[in-house]
C-alpha positions in Angstrom: 82.6 109.8 98.9 80.1 107.8 100.9 80.3 104.3 102.3 77.4 101.9 102.7 77.7 98.4 104.2 75.0 95.8 103.5 75.4 92.6 105.4 73.6 89.3 106.0 74.3 89.2 109.7 70.8 90.1 110.9 69.1 87.9 108.4 71.2 84.9 109.3 70.4 85.4 113.0 66.7 85.7 112.3 66.6 82.6 110.1 68.7 80.5 112.4 66.4 81.5 115.3 63.3 80.1 113.5 65.0 77.1 112.0 65.4 78.3 108.3 69.1 78.6 107.9 68.8 77.7 104.2 66.6 80.7 103.3 68.7 83.2 101.4 69.3 86.7 102.7 67.4 89.2 100.4 68.0 93.0 100.1 66.4 95.5 97.8 68.2 98.9 98.1 68.5 102.1 96.2 72.1 103.4 96.4 73.0 107.1 96.0 75.2 107.7 93.0 79.0 107.6 93.7 78.5 105.9 97.1 81.1 103.3 98.1 79.3 100.0 98.9 80.2 96.6 100.3 77.8 93.7 99.8 78.6 90.6 101.9 77.9 86.9 101.9 78.7 84.8 105.0 79.6 81.1 104.8 76.8 78.9 106.2 78.4 75.5 106.1 81.3 73.8 107.8 82.5 72.5 104.5 85.2 74.6 102.8 83.1 75.8 99.9 83.9 79.0 98.0 81.3 81.6 97.1 80.5 82.5 93.6 78.9 85.9 92.9 76.6 86.5 90.0 75.4 89.8 88.4 72.3 89.6 86.3 72.9 85.9 85.6 76.7 86.2 84.8 79.5 85.1 87.1 81.4 88.2 88.2 83.5 86.9 91.2 84.9 83.5 92.0 88.3 81.9 92.2 90.3 83.6 89.5 87.4 85.8 88.2 87.0 89.5 89.1 84.2 92.0 88.2 86.6 94.0 86.0 86.7 91.0 83.6 83.1 91.6 82.6 83.4 95.4 82.4 82.6 96.4 86.0 85.8 98.3 86.6 84.7 100.0 89.9 84.1 96.7 91.7 86.5 94.3 93.5 85.6 90.9 95.0 87.4 89.6 98.1 87.3 86.4 100.1 87.4 86.6 103.9 89.3 84.0 105.8 86.8 81.1 106.1 83.9 83.5 106.9 82.6 84.5 103.5 83.2 87.0 100.7 82.2 90.5 99.7 82.2 92.8 96.7 83.3 96.4 97.1 82.1 99.1 94.8 84.2 102.3 94.6 81.5 104.8 93.5 78.2 103.0 92.8 76.8 104.0 89.3 74.3 103.0 86.7 76.5 100.1 85.4 76.2 98.6 88.9 72.4 98.5 89.1 71.0 95.0 88.9 70.6 91.7 90.8 73.6 90.2 92.6 73.4 86.7 94.0 75.9 84.8 96.1 76.0 81.0 96.1 77.9 78.6 98.3 78.2 75.3 96.4 74.7 74.7 95.2 73.1 76.8 97.9 71.8 80.3 97.3 73.0 82.5 100.2 72.2 86.1 99.3 70.3 88.2 96.8 70.9 91.9 96.5 68.6 94.0 94.1 70.5 97.3 93.9 69.4 100.4 92.0 71.2 103.7 91.7 69.7 107.1 92.6 71.2 109.9 90.6 71.9 113.0 92.7 74.5 115.3 94.1 75.2 113.3 97.3 76.7 115.1 100.2 75.5 112.7 102.9 77.3 109.9 104.7 75.4 106.6 105.1 76.5 103.6 107.1 74.3 100.6 107.9 75.4 98.0 110.4 73.1 95.1 111.3 73.5 92.9 114.3 71.6 90.3 116.3 69.6 91.7 119.2 
């Protein structure tokens, strides 16, 4: 199985360097079928606000709500200690294709537009972004 990490680290660095920390991180990515994927959302405020994750306009992860509750059994949401949250997909498939958004209070932090590419796989893909 493959593992793909998508993160808002680079985006947050770029936006803070030009003074636009409120601009959401936006990713459009095609994911190879059956790849394990993490999508991340970093906290941007000093206030202790929790993230809420949405999938195609429906809440899929928040305090007390998990993706499995709306039929996405291969995904698990997790909060990181005061640094944000992420959703892990164990084997990305057609049911996972769509638009994921992460909000912090009333602020939109991240948008992921993810599509699946059907194929046989066989390759390993890791993506790590960092400030330069």
